[in-house]
N, C-alpha and C positions, 0 to 999 in steps of 0.2 A: 423648138423653143429658142435655140441660139439664132436661128435664121430670122425669127421675128424681132428679137432684140437687136440684132445686127442691122436689119432693115430700118428699124425705128430710129436708131442712133444716126444713121445716114440721112434719114428723112428730116430729123431735127437739125442736122448740120446744114441742110439746104434752105431752111426757113429764113425769111428776111430779118428776123430778130436774133438769129443764131449768134452773131458776133457779140451782141449785148449780153446774151445769156452766158456765153463763154467768158466774157469779162467779169460778170458777176460771180461765176464759179471760181475763176482765178483769184479774185479779190477775197472771197470767202474762204477758200482753201488755205490761203496764207495766214488766216487769223483764227478761224473756228470750225470750218467745214471739212469733213473727212474725205471728200471725193476730189481727186486731182483734176485740173482743167484739161489734161491730155485726153480724157474721154470725149471731149468736144473738139479740141484742137486737131487731133489726128483725122477724124472723119471730115472735118471742115476743109483741111488741107487736101485730103484725097478727093473731095468733091469739087474743089476749085483750086488747083495747084498754082494758078497764076496769082492767087492772093495769099500764098503761104507766108511770106515775110510780113505782110500786113497783119495777119492773124497772130503771128509770133510777137509782133510789136504790141498789139493790144493785150495779149496775154501777159507780156512782161510788165507793162505799165500797171495793169490791174493787180498783178501779183505784188509789185513794189508798194502800191497803195495799201493793199491788204496786209502786207508785212508790217507797214507802219501802224496799222490798226492793231495787229497782234502785239507789236512792241508796246503800244499804248495800254493794251489790256494788262500786260506784264508790269508796267510801271505804275499805272493808276488804279488798277483793280486787282490787287494782289490775291485776295481770297478766291476770286473767280479764276485767275490765272493758275493758281495752285490746283484748283479743282479740275480745270481743263487738262492739265498735265497728268493728274492722277487718273482721270477717265481714260486717257490714252496710255496708261501704264508707265508714266515717267515722273511720278511724284518723288521728290527728293527734298532734302533740307536746302534752305536758301543759300547757305554757305557753299554747298556743293555747286550750285549753278554759278555763283559768283566766282569761285576759283576756276571752274571749267572755262568760263568765258574770259576771265582775266588772262589765262595762259594760252588758250587756243581759239578764242571766239571767232576771229576772222576766218580761220581755216575751217572751223566747224560749220559756219554759215555757208562757206563756199562748197564744202563737201556735201552737206545735207541738202542744199538747194538743187543739186543735180540729180538726186536720187528720188525714188518714188515715196520716200518717207514723208508723211504729212508735214508740210512746211510750217504749219502753225506751231508745232512742237518747238521749232527753232526760234521763231519770232517771239512767241510768248516767253520762252525761257530767256532770250536775250533781254527782253524788257525787265523780267524779274531780276536779272543779274545787273541791270543798269549798264549794259554794254554801251560803249561810246556810240552815240547816234550817227555821227558822220561815217564811221567805219561800218556800222550796220547797213546804212543806205548803200554805200559803195559795194559791200560784199553781196547784198541782195541784188543790186542792179547787175553785177557781173554774173552771178550764178544763175539767176532766173532767166536773164536774156540769153546767156550761153545755152541753157537747157532748151528753151523754146525755139531759138533760132537754129540750133543743131537739129532738133526734131523736124522743124520746117524744111531744112535743107535735105535731110535724109528722105523725108516723105515726098518732097517735090522731085527729087532726083530718082529715087527707086520705088516710090509708092505705087504708081499705076501698075507696073509689072508684078509687084508683090501682092497687090490687091487681087489680081486674078487668081493667084495661087491660094491666097487666104480664102477667097470665096469658093473655090473648088473643094477645099479641105477645111471647112469652117470649124468643125468639131476638133480636129487635130490642131489647127492653128490656135484655137481658144485654149486647149489643154496645154500646149507649149507655152503660150503667153502667161497663163495662170501659174504654171510651174516656175517660170522664170521670175515672176513677181513674188511668189511665196519664197523662193530661194533667195531672192534679193533681200527680203525682209529678215529672213533668218540670218543671213550673212551679216547684215547691219546690226542685228541684236548681239551677235557674237563679237563684233568689233568693239 
């Protein structure tokens, strides 16, 4: 089953419309969609390493635009924003968001934008808190570009040799990746 899923993802990454699909996923993930763009970005880079930085740029721009949409949801559609945050287990009083962003907003955006935490939680919460739009855009541009370009550099540099190991030990690689992802979420919840 893992082999079929793995092959399917790589097949999708090679399709002519893959870049547009990745951009749409990146946009949506920053505002309302739960799946991160890395599920497309990584296989696309591994399929065509010479385009790694182009893919990272597309992902970064789409994520920034999606973040602005998420911010707008928080500002203009408060009931929907509150419901989205509740669905993802982050329903709080409005005063909590406002104090949280007033004291640490820029750092929160920088830190959360680098992690696998669904970025929509940050963008919608920033809008709800009416965090300064200029600082929001700056923080999002820094953190998302940093994340996607670092991923592109790592995969372009070490991806092909790692890919051979992953393919030889697919179940073990998947298990380790899943354990790291779950561990990261647990660690972030505890912080």
